[in-house]
C-alpha positions in Angstrom: 18.1 10.4 5.4 17.7 7.0 4.3 16.3 4.2 6.1 18.1 1.7 8.5 19.3 -1.4 6.4 17.9 -3.9 8.7 14.3 -2.1 7.3 15.3 -2.9 4.0 16.9 -6.4 4.3 13.1 -7.1 6.0 11.7 -5.8 3.2 13.7 -8.0 0.7 12.8 -11.1 2.8 9.4 -10.4 3.2 9.5 -10.4 -0.5 11.0 -13.6 -0.7 8.5 -15.3 1.7 5.5 -13.8 -0.6 7.3 -15.3 -3.6 7.9 -18.5 -2.0 11.5 -18.7 -1.8 14.5 -17.5 0.6 17.3 -15.7 0.9 20.8 -16.2 1.9 22.6 -13.8 4.0 25.0 -13.1 0.7 22.4 -12.8 -1.9 20.2 -10.0 0.8 23.1 -8.5 0.9 23.9 -8.4 -3.1 20.2 -7.0 -3.4 20.5 -4.4 -0.4 23.5 -3.0 -2.8 21.6 -2.7 -6.0 18.7 -1.4 -4.1 20.7 1.4 -2.8 22.6 2.0 -6.2 19.4 2.2 -7.8 17.8 4.4 -5.5 20.7 6.8 -5.4 21.0 7.4 -9.4 17.3 7.9 -9.4 16.4 10.1 -6.2 20.0 11.4 -5.5 19.8 10.6 -2.3 20.6 7.6 0.2 18.6 4.7 0.6 20.2 3.5 3.4 21.6 5.6 6.6 24.8 3.4 6.4 27.8 2.7 4.3 28.4 0.0 2.1 31.7 -1.3 2.6 34.0 -3.1 0.1 35.0 -6.6 2.0 37.1 -9.2 0.2 33.9 -10.9 -1.4 31.8 -7.7 -2.3 30.0 -5.0 -1.2 28.5 -5.5 2.2 26.3 -3.6 5.0 28.1 -4.7 8.2 25.0 -4.4 10.4 22.9 -6.5 8.2 26.1 -8.8 8.1 26.2 -9.3 11.8 22.7 -9.7 11.9 22.3 -12.6 9.8 26.3 -13.6 10.0 25.2 -17.5 11.9 23.3 -18.3 8.9 26.4 -18.8 6.9 25.6 -20.0 3.3 22.1 -21.3 4.5 18.7 -19.5 3.9 17.5 -17.0 6.3 14.3 -18.2 8.6 14.0 -14.8 11.2 14.1 -10.8 10.5 16.1 -8.0 11.4 15.8 -6.5 14.4 16.3 -2.9 15.8 16.2 -1.7 19.5 13.3 0.3 20.0 14.3 3.1 22.6 10.2 4.0 23.4 9.4 0.5 23.8 12.8 -0.6 25.1 12.8 -3.4 23.5 13.6 -5.2 20.2 11.5 -5.0 17.1 11.5 -5.8 13.5 11.3 -2.9 11.3 9.3 -2.6 8.1 9.1 0.0 6.0 5.6 2.1 5.8 2.9 0.7 3.7 2.4 4.6 2.8 5.9 4.8 0.8 4.8 3.7 -2.3 8.8 5.1 -4.0 10.1 2.3 -1.5 7.9 -0.4 -2.6 8.2 0.3 -6.1 11.9 0.3 -5.8 11.6 -3.2 -4.1 9.4 -4.9 -6.3 11.7 -3.9 -9.3 15.0 -5.0 -8.1 13.0 -8.2 -6.4 12.3 -8.4 -10.4 15.4 -7.6 -12.1 17.8 -9.4 -9.8 16.1 -12.2 -7.9 16.8 -15.0 -10.6 20.5 -14.6 -10.3 21.7 -16.6 -7.5 24.2 -15.4 -4.7 27.5 -16.2 -6.6 26.2 -14.5 -10.0 25.1 -11.2 -8.1 28.5 -11.2 -6.4 30.3 -11.7 -9.6 28.4 -8.6 -11.4 29.3 -6.1 -8.2 33.0 -7.3 -9.3 32.9 -5.8 -12.7 35.7 -4.0 -13.6 34.8 0.0 -12.9 31.7 -1.2 -10.3 31.9 0.4 -7.2 33.5 -2.4 -5.2 36.2 -3.0 -8.1 37.1 0.5 -8.1 37.4 0.7 -3.9 39.6 -2.4 -3.9 41.6 -1.3 -6.3 42.6 2.0 -5.1 42.9 0.3 -1.8 44.2 -3.3 -2.1 46.0 -3.7 1.2 42.8 -2.6 2.9 40.0 -4.7 4.3 36.2 -3.4 4.9 36.7 -0.1 3.0 33.5 2.3 2.9 32.4 2.8 -0.6 31.5 6.4 -0.8 27.8 6.9 -2.0 29.3 9.3 -4.6 31.0 6.6 -6.8 27.7 4.3 -5.9 25.8 7.1 -7.7 27.9 7.8 -10.5 27.9 3.9 -11.5 24.6 3.4 -11.6 23.9 7.2 -12.7 25.3 6.2 -15.9 23.7 3.2 -16.9 20.0 5.1 -16.0 18.3 5.9 -19.4 19.3 9.3 -20.2 15.5 10.8 -19.8 15.9 9.2 -16.3 18.9 11.4 -15.8 17.0 14.7 -17.2 13.8 13.6 -15.0 15.7 13.0 -11.6 
């Protein structure tokens, strides 16, 4: 069972703040996508408990889109919230400090992808054979089609070094 996508969103927003920078909604979406893809490939289980969808301009997690859509292309200066049934209130969900695997993944994705702007990251998700491209090609007349985790797994696991595949 994966994390709520908003937990991962907040982890990246915190990472950006620590680095003295900001994230736009589009860049945040792409970082979540790459984190989910690599986690699937390495751990053979989903990072997030929601589907990534193939929207017109790239892969999107709809709950994260809904949370931050009012920012448009501007930097995000808040955190995602979730309803906490026990507290009967909205809370800012964060990953557990003890989840070393997750924190290592967030660091690795940040170190590999934060250097790119949102448009470059989006371009990268549109490459031929990438999960978004595969789904959009298969269903050209449909909008917001779920990208199956199996498609994401196949794509990212094919890019793993062979010794990593043997150990996963």
